[in-house]
Structure formats: structure tokens, C-alpha cells
C-alpha positions in Angstrom: 92.3 38.4 37.9 94.9 37.5 40.3 93.8 37.5 43.9 94.7 40.6 45.8 96.3 39.7 49.1 94.3 40.7 52.1 95.8 43.6 54.1 94.5 44.4 57.6 93.8 47.9 58.2 94.7 47.4 61.9 98.2 47.8 63.2 99.9 44.9 64.9 99.0 44.6 68.6 102.7 44.0 69.6 103.7 47.0 71.8 106.8 48.9 70.8 109.5 49.8 73.3 109.8 53.6 73.5 113.2 55.0 72.7 114.9 57.2 75.4 116.5 60.2 73.9 119.4 61.7 75.9 118.6 65.1 77.4 120.6 67.8 75.8 122.7 69.8 78.3 121.4 73.1 79.2 123.1 76.2 77.8 124.5 77.0 81.3 126.0 73.5 81.7 127.6 73.8 78.2 129.2 77.1 79.1 130.6 75.8 82.4 132.0 72.7 80.7 133.7 74.9 78.0 135.2 77.2 80.7 136.5 74.2 82.7 138.0 72.6 79.6 139.5 75.9 78.6 141.0 76.4 82.1 142.5 72.9 82.1 143.9 73.5 78.7 145.6 76.7 79.8 146.8 75.3 83.2 147.4 71.7 82.4 150.7 71.6 84.3 149.2 73.2 87.4 146.3 70.8 87.3 148.6 67.8 87.1 150.7 69.2 90.0 147.6 69.6 92.1 146.5 66.1 91.4 150.0 64.7 92.3 150.1 66.7 95.5 146.6 65.4 96.4 147.8 61.8 95.8 150.9 62.3 97.8 149.0 63.8 100.7 146.6 60.8 100.7 149.5 58.4 100.6 151.3 60.1 103.5 148.2 60.2 105.6 147.6 56.5 105.1 151.2 55.6 105.9 151.6 57.9 108.9 151.1 55.9 112.1 148.9 57.1 114.8 150.5 59.2 117.5 152.1 57.0 120.2 150.8 57.2 123.7 153.1 59.2 126.1 153.3 60.0 129.8 154.8 63.0 131.6 158.1 62.4 133.3 160.6 64.8 134.9 164.2 65.4 133.7 167.1 67.6 134.5 166.7 71.0 132.8 170.5 71.5 133.0 173.6 69.7 134.1 173.4 69.2 137.9 176.3 68.3 140.1 176.0 65.9 142.9 175.0 67.5 146.2 172.6 70.0 144.4 169.5 70.9 146.4 167.0 70.6 143.5 164.7 73.6 142.8 161.7 73.8 140.4 163.9 75.5 137.8 166.3 72.5 137.8 163.6 70.2 136.4 161.4 70.2 133.3 158.5 68.0 132.3 159.0 65.8 129.2 156.7 63.4 127.3 158.1 59.9 127.0 156.7 56.5 126.0 155.3 54.6 129.0 158.0 51.9 128.7 160.6 54.4 129.7 159.0 55.1 133.1 161.0 52.8 135.5 160.2 52.0 139.1 160.9 55.1 141.2 160.6 57.6 138.3 159.5 61.0 139.5 155.9 61.8 138.2 155.6 65.1 140.1 158.5 67.6 140.3 157.3 68.9 143.6 158.1 65.5 145.2 161.9 66.2 145.0 162.0 69.9 145.3 164.5 70.7 148.0 166.1 67.2 148.1 169.8 66.8 147.5 171.3 64.9 144.6 173.5 62.0 145.5 174.9 61.7 142.0 175.3 64.2 139.1 172.6 64.5 136.4 173.1 65.3 132.8 170.7 67.7 131.0 167.7 65.7 129.8 168.3 62.7 132.1 165.1 61.3 133.7 165.0 61.7 137.5 164.3 58.8 139.8 164.2 58.5 143.6 167.5 56.6 143.7 169.3 59.7 142.7 168.6 61.6 145.9 169.8 61.3 149.4 167.3 59.2 151.4 165.9 55.7 151.3 166.0 55.7 147.5 169.7 55.5 147.5 169.5 51.9 148.8 167.2 50.8 145.9 168.3 47.4 144.6 170.7 46.7 147.5 170.4 43.4 149.4 168.0 43.4 152.4 169.6 44.7 155.5 171.9 47.1 153.7 172.6 50.3 155.7 173.8 53.7 154.6 176.7 54.8 156.9 178.1 58.3 157.0 181.9 58.5 157.7 184.2 61.4 158.2 187.6 60.9 156.6 190.8 62.1 158.3 191.9 63.9 155.2 189.0 66.0 153.8 190.8 66.8 150.6 190.9 63.1 149.6 187.1 63.2 149.1 187.8 64.9 145.7 189.2 61.6 144.5 186.1 59.5 145.0 182.6 59.8 143.5 179.3 58.0 144.0 179.4 54.5 142.7 183.0 53.7 143.3 184.1 50.9 145.6 186.4 51.6 148.6 188.0 49.9 151.5 187.5 51.8 154.8 190.6 51.7 156.9 191.0 52.7 160.5 194.3 53.6 162.1 194.9 54.5 165.7 198.3 56.1 165.1 198.6 59.8 166.1 201.9 60.6 164.5 205.5 59.4 164.8 205.3 58.8 168.6 202.5 56.2 168.4 202.4 53.5 165.8 199.4 51.2 165.4 198.5 48.7 162.8 195.8 49.7 160.4 192.5 47.7 160.3 190.2 47.3 157.3 186.7 47.9 158.7 184.8 47.3 155.4 185.9 46.0 152.0 184.6 47.0 148.6 181.7 49.0 149.8 180.0 51.4 147.3 180.1 55.1 147.9 176.6 56.6 147.9 177.4 60.3 148.4 180.4 62.6 149.1 180.7 66.1 150.3 183.4 66.7 147.7 180.8 66.6 144.9 179.2 69.9 146.0 177.4 68.4 149.0 175.4 70.6 151.4 173.3 69.8 154.4 171.0 67.0 153.2 168.2 64.8 154.3 170.6 62.7 156.4 172.8 65.5 157.8 171.7 67.7 160.6 174.6 70.1 160.4 176.1 72.2 157.7 179.6 70.9 158.6 180.0 68.3 155.9 183.7 68.5 155.0 185.3 65.1 154.7 182.0 63.2 154.8 181.1 60.3 152.6 178.2 57.9 152.8 178.8 54.2 152.0 176.4 51.2 151.7 177.3 48.3 154.0 175.9 45.1 155.4 174.9 44.8 159.0 178.3 43.4 160.2 180.2 46.2 158.4 177.8 48.8 159.7 178.5 47.7 163.3 182.2 48.1 162.8 181.9 51.5 161.0 179.5 53.1 163.4 181.5 55.4 165.6 184.8 54.3 164.1 186.0 57.9 163.8 186.1 58.2 167.6 188.6 55.3 167.7 191.1 56.7 165.3 191.5 58.2 161.8 189.5 56.9 158.9 190.9 56.6 155.4 189.6 55.0 152.2 191.4 53.0 149.5 189.9 52.9 146.0 189.4 49.3 144.8 188.1 47.7 141.6 184.9 45.6 141.3 
């Protein structure tokens, strides 16, 4: 008889790796999934629009720069003529980049309340100390520059000049047809700082309300010596000149 092969009754000792069976979703999870799929099927366009809006919002948020730092400055709340005595209602606080704050910029509106403008201001224009009667008017001028008030012989001529224009100041000792006297130029090409013809009232430099015919010019020390008290020596006139 042929030999019968020997078969071991014991199983192989090699361990078998257990198979992981996926967990079947619960009935509640299946129902929720079906409802979500059904909603998306019915509102597909709305879902796409929402996703696009979300993507656009994220993009805009990433591209939008951080808010720039600002500081508070003071500007004219309306057009203000030269000579205006500034009140709290004439100024408004504005937020500007720090780079726009120049030397002499007003940081507190109460600093200039009651002071008189030496030049007109447009609405929204930032306010500095150089725009008011006082030491600020001489900002940027050479050392030794003086501000000299002069009373012109013809008050109506003040309407022809405005702050910033250059004038020659002329003195004449003639008193009419009977007396003739050569005219003398006391100062040449001096800038006008302020005039009573621009709405001027009693200001920081003026101790009287009688301002008709007054102008204030910037001059060096030699010119200031000739201009001081010149109105007592004769009649003063000005001549507009170019730069």
C-alpha cells in the first residue's frame, strides 16, 4: 500500500494578522449625510456662491494692509479770511499720517483760540503757528529779522496787497503842492506779513482797535531802524515789486 503522508493535527504556529473591518455608520449619521447631500443637490448654486464669497473674503482679508498709524491735527473747519480771530468752531480735529505733521503744527486747538490769522486759510487746511500774528510769523526768516508795523498814508491802498507779497516802502515829506520833497525808499522788497485790509482786527501785536491803513512787514535790522517811526517824518506808501 502506498504510504499515506503524515498530516499534523496541529495548526501552524504562525500568527495571523487580524483584519480590521470598517465600522458601519450609525443610522443617525446616514440620515444626516442623506439630508446634507439632498440639500446640496437642491441648492447647488447657493452652495457654490457661498463658497466663492468665503474665498473672496479670505483673499480680501489677506490683501488688506493693516490700518496706518495716524495722529490728531487741527484744520480749518471753513474758509477763514486773514485777520480772523479764531474760535473753537473755526477748527476741527482730523487724523493724518505722522509725516504730515510739520514743525509748528497745532496739536491742541485751544493753543490758538482767540489768536488772529495773518493769512487766509482754506477749509481743511492744517493749521500751524506761522499762520497767526506773533513770533510764528517770522518762522524761517534769517536771524535778526524784525516784524515792523507801518501805517500807510492811503488806507484804501491796503486792499491791493496781501500777506506774502513783496513791497518797497517809500517815504515822502511833501505835504501838497506847496512843498515838494524827493521820495526815499526806506526798505526794498520786504515781504508783507499782515494787513488790516484782509479783515484785520486788534491782534496780538496791536494795542488799539484803530487798524486802518496798517501793514506789518518783515525787515532786517538796518531796514527796521529806518522804518521805525517813519510815519512821523512824512507819508508812507508802498510799491508792489516782484521777487
